[in-house]
C-alpha positions, -999 to 999 in steps of 0.1 A, spaced: 33 82 235 62 94 213 57 84 177 81 88 148 68 87 113 96 80 88 85 94 54 65 126 50 50 121 16 12 118 10 4 90 34 33 96 59 22 132 64 -14 121 70 -2 95 96 17 122 114 -13 145 113 -36 117 126 -12 107 154 -8 144 166 -42 160 158 -66 131 165 -46 110 191 -27 139 207 6 120 206 40 136 205 50 131 169 83 134 150 79 135 112 111 126 93 120 133 57 153 134 39 168 169 35 163 181 0 133 158 -7 104 176 -23 78 165 3 101 174 32 110 208 18 74 218 12 65 210 48 96 228 61 90 259 41 52 262 44 42 241 73 17 222 51 12 203 19 -18 197 -3 -32 172 22 -25 184 58 -12 212 79 14 204 105 0 203 141 19 219 170 25 184 183 46 175 153 83 180 151 96 180 115 132 169 111 157 155 86 177 140 115 171 102 112 191 94 143 169 117 164 137 104 148 146 68 155 161 69 189 136 92 207 105 72 196 84 48 215 69 35 182 84 39 147 60 41 117 74 38 82 57 51 52 79 52 21 80 36 -13 79 -2 -8 107 -8 -32 131 14 -12 125 -3 21 155 -26 22 180 1 14 163 25 39 165 0 67 203 -1 64 202 35 75 177 30 102 194 0 119 226 20 122 209 36 152 195 23 185 162 7 175 167 -30 186 137 -32 210 114 -6 194 81 -16 176 80 -9 139 47 -3 121 46 -6 83 20 18 67 29 6 32 14 -17 6 37 -36 -17 59 -66 -24 96 -64 -29 100 -68 -67 135 -82 -66 128 -110 -41 90 -115 -39 93 -109 -2 65 -93 19 75 -61 35 75 -75 70 100 -101 58 122 -74 44 121 -57 79 130 -90 96 159 -96 72 171 -61 81 175 -71 117 142 -62 133 128 -89 155 96 -104 141 78 -98 175 84 -61 170 69 -58 135 33 -48 126 15 -36 95 -13 -10 93 -34 -13 61 -69 -9 48 -92 15 31 -92 53 34 -83 84 16 -66 114 32 -90 138 16 -119 120 33 -102 115 66 -93 152 70 -129 161 63 -139 139 93 -152 110 72 -144 78 91 -133 44 78 -121 10 90 -86 -3 89 -66 -33 102 -34 -38 122 -17 -72 119 13 -88 135 27 -122 144 29 -107 179 -7 -108 194 2 -85 223 18 -58 200 -11 -60 175 -37 -54 202 -17 -27 219 -13 -8 187 -49 -12 174 -63 -2 208 -39 27 211 -44 41 176 -82 38 174 -105 68 173 -138 80 161 -121 86 127 -105 52 123 -120 19 136 -93 -7 138 -97 -45 136 -71 -70 148 -57 -89 118 -53 -126 121 -33 -136 90 -1 -115 84 5 -132 50 -30 -126 38 -31 -91 51 2 -81 34 -4 -98 1 -40 -86 0 -31 -50 7 -4 -51 -20 -25 -69 -46 -54 -44 -45 -31 -19 -62 -27 -42 -91 -65 -45 -94 -67 -7 -92 -46 -4 -124 -69 -29 -142 -99 -8 -130 -83 23 -144 -77 7 -178 -114 -2 -178 -124 34 -169 -101 48 -196 -114 25 -222 -151 29 -215 -157 -6 -200 -167 6 -166 -194 -22 -162 -166 -48 -161 -154 -35 -128 -179 -57 -110 -165 -89 -125 -130 -75 -119 -138 -72 -82 -152 -107 -79 -126 -125 -100 -98 -104 -86 -105 -112 -50 -107 -149 -59 -74 -148 -77 -57 -131 -48 -72 -155 -23 -58 -185 -42 -23 -169 -41 -26 -161 -4 -37 -197 2 -7 -211 -18 16 -190 4 1 -206 36 -22 -177 43 -59 -178 46 -80 -177 14 -107 -156 32 -82 -128 39 -88 -116 3 -123 -107 13 -112 -87 43 -104 -50 49 -68 -53 35 -80 -63 0 -117 -64 -9 -125 -38 18 -101 -14 1 -116 -18 -34 -138 14 -32 -108 36 -25 -86 19 -51 -109 8 -80 -134 37 -79 -120 67 -62 -108 98 -81 -80 100 -56 -65 65 -63 -31 67 -79 -32 32 -92 -66 36 -108 -55 69 -123 -23 52 -136 -44 26 -155 -68 52 -168 -40 74 -182 -23 43 -196 -54 35 -215 -52 70 -230 -15 66 -239 -3 89 -212 20 85 -182 9 93 -146 37 112 -129 30 101 -93 38 68 -75 16 39 -84 28 9 -63 7 -15 -83 31 -14 -112 60 -31 -95 36 -52 -74 22 -67 -106 57 -78 -116 63 -93 -81 30 -110 -80 35 -126 -115 67 -141 -102 50 -153 -70 23 -169 -91 49 -187 -112 68 -198 -80 37 -212 -63 20 -226 -94 -10 -203 -91 -28 -190 -121 -32 -152 -119 -48 -141 -152 -57 -106 -141 -23 -99 -125 -6 -113 -156 -27 -90 -178 -18 -60 -158 19 -70 -159 18 -73 -196 0 -40 -201 25 -22 -178 58 -39 -190 52 -55 -224 27 -34 -243 32 -2 -263 6 15 -241 26 48 -237 32 53 -274 -2 68 -280 -27 59 -307 -28 22 -315 -2 17 -288 -25 29 -261 -52 6 -274 -31 -24 -268 -35 -23 -230 -72 -27 -233 -67 -55 -258 -46 -73 -232 -74 -70 -206 -100 -82 -231 -79 -113 -239 -92 -126 -206 -125 -133 -223 -108 -158 -246 -99 -181 -218 -115 -215 -216 -149 -217 -198 -146 -231 -163 -164 -234 -130 -166 -202 -111 -153 -217 -78 
């Protein structure tokens, strides 16, 4: 199988490594010329996560990467997907399957990423998402995990999950594309909240955060015509360990540093997802207290001013305790 991975950052480089090293597929790894992640791989043959396998062709030629592939996997910043697809669809890709290895919601529209792809001209029956728990640092040491592939196309979903499985990743077939995508994106928001708790010394509150967070996300999924139970699947609750507790989690680290009044200099998708989810909650009439607290901490507080400013982000989280007493479910 010829697989092209568009995006060679942290996760994209791992996907290329997994496809080539573990599955023995012929892989093209694409990155834009001049991009830091691409240049590191071009100049050294490796980055801080993986070493390029002999089955991987590294290129900055997007036309080549798109047109020679049997399957196209995209792993870029979720907020850049719509603009990027304008470049991709300029080439011959009409009948090719696309797999989104990304977790986010388009902030400007509230659209799921599969919807963005469909609006870019890719047929819905050719779109799948690949999400779930797992850190590159663990995978490359041979530590396995479970993930999920979902699609509105049952045949495509099963073909991809069966073709991508290995002793390193056990795949499940997803059965709720809305819930899978919203759940996967929302776990990054919970990761920021967990980081704030870590940075403020309130680690014991991460248990309640997990319970109430999954319930909150489930209610949003349900309002969007997805399945409430999807919040308790691999895409969301199943990804909590790698997002709410792991030292490798960018979103958890973002929240932790925010609580200390410092900025995290790497991508934390949960920031813009919190904004998008807040707007979805308003649109669908769903109360999202944790999401709204994260949004307020990220966008409305003085968290990055240091001193008392940093303290305000924890004050925002603790305001959740002032809410009226209610039934748990």
